[in-house]
N, C-alpha and C positions, 0 to 999 in steps of 0.2 A: 576609582574602584581598585582596591587592592587585588593583587593576583592571588590565585590559589597556590597554596604550597605545593611544592613538587610531589610530596608524599601523598597527596590527596587527589592529584590530577587523574591518575589512571582510574580510581574508584569513580570519580565524578563523571568522566568520560563514558564509562560503562553505564552509569545511571541515565545519562542524557541520551545515549544510544538505544537504551531500553525504552525510554519514554517516547523517543522518536518513532520507534517501530510500533509501539502501541497505538500511537496516534494515526500512523499510516494505515495500520490494519482497520482501525475505526473508519477511517476515510474511505478505504476500499469497500468495507461493509456498506456504508451509506450509498456509495455508487452503485453497488450491485442491487440494493434494495430499490433504488430509483430506476435502474433498468428494468427490473421486474415490474414496476409500475408504468413502463414505456415513457420514462422521462430520461432522456439521454443526458448524461453529465460527462463531460470530456475530462479524461485524466490529465494531471500535470505532466508536462514533458519530462520532469525530473522525478516522476514517481518511481519508487523501488520496484523493479521487475519481480523481485522475490516475493514482495507483498502482493502485487497485483495477481500473480500466478499462484499465491498461497503455497510457495516452495518452502519445503522443510527438509533439509538434507538428511536428517535423521528419521524422517517420517516415512509412512507407507503411502504411496501414491493412490492405492485403492482402498484406503482405510475409510471405515464409515465416517461420514461427516466431512469427508474431503470435498472441497468445492471444485466443481468442474467449470471451466471457463470455456464459452463458446463465442463464436463471432457470427453475427447475422450478416448475410450478404446484402440485406436491405439497408444496413446502417451505413451512414456517411462515413467516408474514409478520412475527412478532414473537417476542421472546425469551420462551418459556414459563417460564424459570427466574426471569424478572424478577419482582420483587414487585408 
């Protein structure tokens, strides 16, 4: 497979980073929907904390539509399915 020309690498990296962020946001949305339905889904260990917490450095933490994250004390703290 031929390598990408140096002049195109920065643009391609930005595109891939944007795509990855979009996919991680969709993943987090699905996890949150499952939690609302009382179906626990464990997050990946390498999940981006900024995505999980819906962090936007330029955003307003109290903005309408901002997602609040809470932790239930009844939720398991580890994955019981893990060996």
